[in-house]
N, C-alpha and C positions, 0 to 999 in steps of 0.2 A: 858779307851779306850781304844774302837775297833782298831786293824792294819787297817780298814779301815778310820775311821774315819782320823786315825791318819797322814795317806798317804794324803789324802785330806785334814786336814787346814795343815799341813806342806806343803802341795805347794801350797793350800791359800797366805800362807803368804810368800813363795819363790817366787811369781809372784807378789806379791803385791808390796814387793822389789827390785824385780827384774823391771820387766814391768816399776816398778812407776820411778826408776833413769833415766831410758829412755824416758819415757813422759815426766819428769825435765828437759830432754836436751835438749827435739825436739820439743816441744809444744813452741812457740809464747806466750813470757810475763809470765812463768816461771820466780820465782829465778834463777833457774839455766839452765835456755836458753842459749845456746852456748857453754857451756861445752863439756867437751875431749874425746877420745877415755878409758883416763883411769879414768876417774868417772866414767862411764857405767861398767868397768868393774871390778871397786873396789868394785860399790853401789852393783853388779852381786855376787860377792865372795863375803859379808859381808850377803846379802840374803842368799846366802845357809848355811854360819854359823850357822847362827839364826833357820831355819829352819829346819837345823839337829839338834842343840841344842832341839825346842821346842818337835820334837816326835821321837828324836831317842832310846829311851829305853820300846818305845812299839812298834813302826812298823820296828828300824832299818834304816831307813829316805832313804830309798829307792830314791824317789820323785821325778822318773824319770824311765819310762818302759826301758829304753833301758840298765840301772842297776840291771832290774829286772828282765830281758832276759837275761842277762847276766850271772847273778849269778845263777840263773835255769838250766843255760847251762850247769855250772860245775858242777851241784850239790848241791850246797850250799844253795840252796831255794828251794822249793818244784815248783814241775808248775802246781800242782791242785790252789796254792793261786795266780800266776801269772795273773790270768784275773782280779780278785780284786781288787789288788793291781795297777794293769793297770787304769782299771774304775773309781778310787780313783782320781789316779795322773792326770787322762782326767777332773773331775768333777774338782777336783784343780785348776785346768789352770784354766780351765770360769771362776770361781766363782773370783780368785783371779783380774782376766781381769777388770771382771767388776766391782770390785771393785777401781781399777784403773779407768779405766772412769769413775766412781761419782766422783774420789778424783781431775780430772782437768775436771772436767765437763763444766768450760766455758770457755774452752782453745780449744777445734775442734773447734770452728769458728772462730779466732783468728789467729788459720794455716792452710793458704792455702793447701800447697804443701801430697794430698792425701798421698803419698810414706813415710810421716813421719808420719803421725798419724796409718799406718798400720805398719811402724814397731815399734812404741808401741804396738802391739801388739803380733806384728811376728816376725820372722828373712827374710830377703833376702839379694841374694847374689851383692855384691860391682860389678861386672859383671858375666852378665848371659851365662853361660856355663854350661849346666847340667850335661856332665860328670867330670869337674873340681870342679864344687859345691857338687856333690855327694861324689868323692873324697873326701874334705878339712872335707867335717861332718863326713865320714869312722877316718878318721887321728884321729880329734877331739873325737869321741865316743873310742876311741882305747886307746888313750891318759888318759882320764875321768876313763875309768872302769882299765887298767892296773895298772895305780895312786893311787888310791883305794888302789886298792888290794893289790900290792908293799906299799904304805908308812904307810897300815893302819895295815897290816902282824903281825904274833907272833914275827916273826922278829924285830921287833921295840916295841910292845905295849905288853903283857901280856892280852889274851881277856880275856874281862871282866874286867878289869882293871881298878879303879881310875884316873888312867893317861889316858888311853884309853876312857873311857868314859868324861872326864873332857879335855882335848885335841884332842879328835881326831875330833870333832867338826872344829875344827880353820884350821885344817890341810886341812880340806873337803874341805875348802873357800879358803886357799893358791892354790888347786890345780884349782878349779875351775878359778883363779885370773891370773894363769901363764897360764892356755890355751887361754884364752880371750886374755891375752895381743902376745899371739904368736902366736896364731892361728886362731883366732874371725875374722882378717881383708879380709878374703873370703867372710865369708857368716853371720855374725855376729856370731859365734857360738853355734847354737840350742843348742847342744849336748844333748839333749834331749827333743824327742817326744812331750810330755805332754808339756812343758814350751812355744811350738811352735802350738799344735795342739788345743788346748783349750782355748788359747786366740785365734787363727784365726778364731774358730767358735763363737767366744764372737763377735770379729768383724763383722764376719759374718751378725749378727742379729742387735746389738747394731744400733740405732738412730744416729749415724753420720753425722754433716754436711757432705755434700763434702770428704765423706772415697774412691771412690771409690772402685776397685775391693779387693777380699782378697786372691789375688792373687792362686787359689788353683792350678794352672797349676804346678807352684814351691811345695807346700807340705806334695807333698810324698816324696821330698831331706830331711828334717830337721827331717823325721818320720825315710827314710831309712840307711840314712846315719849312724846317733848313733847307731841304733840296731846291724850293720855292724859290726862297730865298734867296741860297749863295747863288741860282741861273742865274738870278735878277741881276745880283749885286756885281756878278760878272760882267752880262752884260753894259748895264751902266759903266762902267769901268771902261770898258773899249770901246761904246760908243762919245761917251764923253771927256776921258781921262789921254784918251791914245788917236781920237778921230784927228 
């Protein structure tokens, strides 16, 4: 498997399971309808863990343009590979969202609120204040990349060791769960441009009854925020942890 295909498939799996748990909670007449934020954050944590296990050995399982750009910004990933990785991640996000749409096909017409339908695909703020929303996503992206680099650092795991390979993805899931529980309230913790952009494109083109708009005026925030925060988190790690 090529790294491009690994990132595409890994992101597809991530979105199928991550957006899938949102669909199960917010769409009407599902078995999980009305479950709470704990279910959504846990589902996303498990989704990330499984996706990372699936492709980590091939591509490093970035599954997130903010992670890819952050690693390149500190010299641990080649800039020449960044466009390929990002393209794969966005395409994977789109495909994963289409699969979720198919899995819950009878439930779109049963759900009257267009915001709930959009929420299955992409994030939106609890209180719409773009400056504050951007700050929240920057903080989330910062926490994600800093935690990934620090928790999985050589101080905790020997690089390439069996322990790192076997247990590392579980810790990545724990990081996602922690961020969702602690920082996810303001914006729904996109922390991943591909997780938001790919599915938002799917929402805009799929035949979903009563879907409303795709909220493109907000879409730049879950793209810019995680990337800015991720780069800052990587730089913090390099300056403080490895100085």
